[in-house]
N, C-alpha and C positions, 0 to 999 in steps of 0.2 A: 539187618534192615536199617535204612538210613532214617534219621530223625529230621532231616531237612524237609521243610514244607514245600509244596509246589510253588508257592509265591516266591520263596527264597531261591528256588531253582531258576525261576524266570527273571527275577529282578536283581539277583546277586545277594551277597550278604547284607544284613541290616546295618545301616550306618549308626554309629553312636551319636548322641547329641553334640559331643565335642567335635566330632568330625564334620557334622553338618554346619556348626557355627564357624569352624575354621574355613570350610569351603566357601560359605557365604561371604566371609570377610575377604578372602582372596579374590573372589569373584567381583565384589564391589570395588576393591582396589584396582583391579584390571579395568573396570568400567570408568573409574575416575581418570586413570592415565590415558585411556582411549579418548575420553572427552578432552583432555589437554592436548592430545595430538591433533584432534579434529577441530578444535576451537578456532584456529585461524581461518578455517574454511567453512565455518558455520553458515555464514550468509550465502556462500556459494551453494552449499548443500540444500538450503531452504529454497533458494531461487530455482535450483535445478529440479527439485521435486515439484514446484509449482508449474514451471514451464513444461515438464514432462507430462503432467496431468492435462495441461492445456493442449499440447500438440499430440498427445497419444492417439486420439481418433484419426489424425492424419497418418501417423505411423501404422496403425492397423489397416488403413486403406491401402497404403503402399505394400503392406505384407501380403495382400491378396494377389499381387501380380509379381512379386519378387521376394528374394530371401530377406529374412528379418534384419540381417546385418546391413545389407544394402539399403533397406527401407529406413533403418536408423540413420545411416549416413545422409540420405536425402533429406530426412526430417531435420537433422542438425544443420545442414546447409540452408534450409528454409529459415530456421531460427536466426542464423547469422545474417541472412539477407533482410529479415524483417526487423530484428532487434539491434544487431551490432552496427551495421553500416549507418543507419540513421543516428545512432548515439554518437558515433565518431564525427558525423557531419555537424551535429548540434553543439558539441562541446566548445568549439572555437567561437561560434556565433553567440552562445550563451555568455561567454566571458566578455565579449565586446558590448553586448546589449545590457548586461548587468552593470558594467561601468557607466554606460549611458544613463541608466536609471539612477545611479548614484549622483551623477552630475545634474540630472534633471531635478532631483530632490533638493540639491544644494543651490542651484542657480535659476530654476524656472521662475518665470513671472506669473505662472498660473495662480500661485498662492495669493499674489496681490489682487488679481481679478476676483478670486473667490471672496477675499476680505471685503472688497468694494461692493460686491453683489450682496453679501450678507449684511453689511452696514446700511445699505440703501433699501433693504427689504422691510416692508411693514410688519410682516409676520415675525421676523427676527427681532425687531425692536420690541414688539409685544412680549416675545419670549424672554428677552433680556429684563424687561420690567417685571415679568412674573417671577423670574429667578431672583431678582433683587429683593422681592418681598420676603424671600426666605434667607436673605443675607448672603446670597451667592452672586459674586460679580462675574457674570459670564461674558467673555470676549471672543468674537469670531476668530481672532488671531490664534487662540488656543487650538482650534481645529486645524488651522494651517500648519502650525508648528508641529502638531502631532503627525499629520500626513507627511510633512517634509522629513521628520525624524524617521518614520517608518520607511519611506522611500530610500533615504540615505543608508540606513542600517541594513535594510533588506537587500538593496542593490550591492552594497559592499560585501555582505555575506555571500550572496550568490556569485559575485565576481571572484571572491577568494576561493570558493568551492570549485567553480568551473576552471579557474586558473590552476588549481591543484590537480584536477583531473587532467588538464592539458599537459602540465609539467610531468605527471606520472603516467603518461599515455602508454608506455611500455608495460608498466605494472598493470594498468587497466586491461590491456590486450592479453597479458598473461593470465590474469584471473578470469577473464571472459572465456578464453579457450579452455581453461581448466573446467569451467562450468559446462562448456559444450562436451568435453570428454565425459564428465559425470552424466550428462543427459544421454549421451550415446549408450552407455551401459544401462542406465535406468530404463530407457525405452525397451531394451531387450529383456532385462531381468527384474523389472519392478514387481511383477506378480510373485516371483520366487522370494524376493526380499520381504515383501509384505507377509507372505506365508511363514517365512523364517522368524520374523519378529512376533507374529501371533503365537507360534510354538514356543518361543523363548519367554514370552510374558507369563507370569504366574496367574494373571487374571483369566477368567473363563473366556473361551474363544469368541463367544457372541459379544462380550463387552469389548474385546480387542478390535473386532471387526467393526463395531459401532464407532469406536474412536477413529479408526482409519477412514471409514466412510464419511464421518463428519469433517475430518481434515480435508478430504478430497472435495467435499461439497463447498467448504469455505474457500478452498483454493480456486475452484471454478468460479465462485462468486467474485473473488477478488480480481482475477485476471480476465475472465470472460465478461463479467458484469461491469464492475468498476473500472477495470483496466481498459477494455475496448471502448466503453462509453466515455471514459475520461480522455482517451486518446482522440476520439472523434470530436468531443467538445473543445479540447485544446487546439486541434487543427482548425476547426471552424472559427473559434474565437481569434486565433492568430491571423487567419485569412481576413476576418472582419477588420482587425486592427490595421493590417497591411492596406486593405482597400481604402479605409478611412484616412490613411496617412498618419496614424498614431505612432508614437515612439515604441521601439523594441517589440515588434509583433511576435518574434520567435520566443523571446523571454516570457512575455505575457501569455503566449500560448502554452508554454511549458508549465507556468504557474497555474493556469486554469485547468490543465490536465491533472495536476496534483490536487487542486482544490475540489475537483469533481468527485474525489473519493469521499469528501465530507457530506453527510446528509444535512438537511435543513438549509445550509448556506450555499455550498458548492461554488460554482463559477460566478454567482452573484456578488461575491466579495471583490471581484474585479470589474464585472460588466456594469453593475449598478453605479459605483463611483465613476466609471468611465462615462456613463450616460449623463450623470450630473455635471461632470466637468465640461462635456460637450455642450450641454444646455447652457451652462454659465457663460461659456464663450460665445453665446449668441445663436447657436444652431439648435434651437429647441426641438424642431421637427426631427432632426437627426438624432438628438438625445432620446426622444420618444421611440424612434426606430430601434436604437440599440437596446433599450429596455424591453421592447416587445420581442426582439431577437433573443434576448436572454430567457424570457419566459417560455417562448416556443421551444428553444433548444433544450433547456433544462427539463421542462415538463415532459417533452416527448421522449427524452432519454430515460427519465425516471419511471414513467408509467407505460411506455410503449416498447422501447427497445430493450431495456434491462430485464423486464419480466420474460421477454421472449428468449433472451440468452441464458438466464439463470433459472427461470421458472419459480416454483415455490419451494425449492430445496432448502434454502437457508432462511430461517425465521429468527431474527434477532431484533430486539427493540431498537428503534431509531436512535434513542439517546445513548444506548449501550454501544452502538456502532460508532457514534460520534466520539464518545469518551475513549473507546479503544484506540481509535486512530490518533486523536490528539495526544493521549497518554503514550502511545507507541512512538509517535514522532519525538516527543520530549525525551524519551529514554533511549531509543535506538536510532534516532535520526530518520533519514528518508525511508529506510527499510521498516520503520515502525508502522507504516501504512499496511504492511503485510503481517508483521509480527503481532501487532496489537489484536486484530481480529482472530488470529490463530490461537493466541493465549486465551482470549475470552471464550472461544469455541471449546477449547480443551476443558476449561473450568465448567462451562454450562453442561457439557456432555457428562463429565464426571459427577456433577451435581445431580443430574437426572438418574444416573446409575445408582448413586448413593440413596436417593429417595425411594427408588423402586426396590432395591435389593438389600440394602444394609441398614437403613434407618430403623426399621422395626426390630432388627436383631440387636442393634446398639441400645435401643430403648429398653429392651428386656434384660440386658446385662447390668 
């Protein structure tokens, strides 16, 4: 009669602690080298995941009338038409307009007009006297120097970045089509991949699925909410600059599309100074119109359009969103707009799981 228990018959021989430790060590070593192999494509994988979630409803719609492989091809072609072609068009324009911004900050006579306006202003004279009482010698020229410095540095940075993209256009095309290839397979196999990762994780399945769902929600919020609304605000802002005959409408439109991700300030960082400059140049009515345009566009997107696109899925404090985007930009560059909120979302989700399931256990030990 065998002494082997039914459990051992089903699960195989019991592993010794040494065998388990060795396996875990080998497993983590393999994960480390897998990370090194995939590290050059990390940004591509993240963007592919986000775009897959955004366009997956379209893919599912196509799947109703055709095979999923053909539906994935059509969805990828749609992504190329919507994302890739406009980017190629804008790269050259951005380089030229960024250089124009640099020259404007260096040579423009607007600064002299602003200084003259501030020096002749009764309110500015009172403000200077008030600051002098505290021992601070405020000069309007300081404002102009700061604005010119920002314009020159910002324009030069954007020009160098856009020029680098243009110079490495073949690399950009290669990376983009690699991303399209990843999206093609993710559209088909994303549910299987998620299920595999859930099974692989040592966490309970409900916690894994909660993490996945939170990432999907924040991905939809970034691209559907902030992305689409930012794109609309950037286009309308650029069109306004073009109609008014202001410098670099494409460049400022792109900047406003990025700034639209920021809560609290948003496109006001461009349109409010633009309204002030227009008013200082003598067109007070037009400056007021630009300011009203900013209020209507910003408030309608924030309180009407964005809630319709995103709903109440993602609840994150406004200050935390602001800090996550600013911090992400400083650490990861332009992709920090995406990485920052994703990292904060992971932390908040894990914090909720800890407080609900693990805090009481740790307190008892």
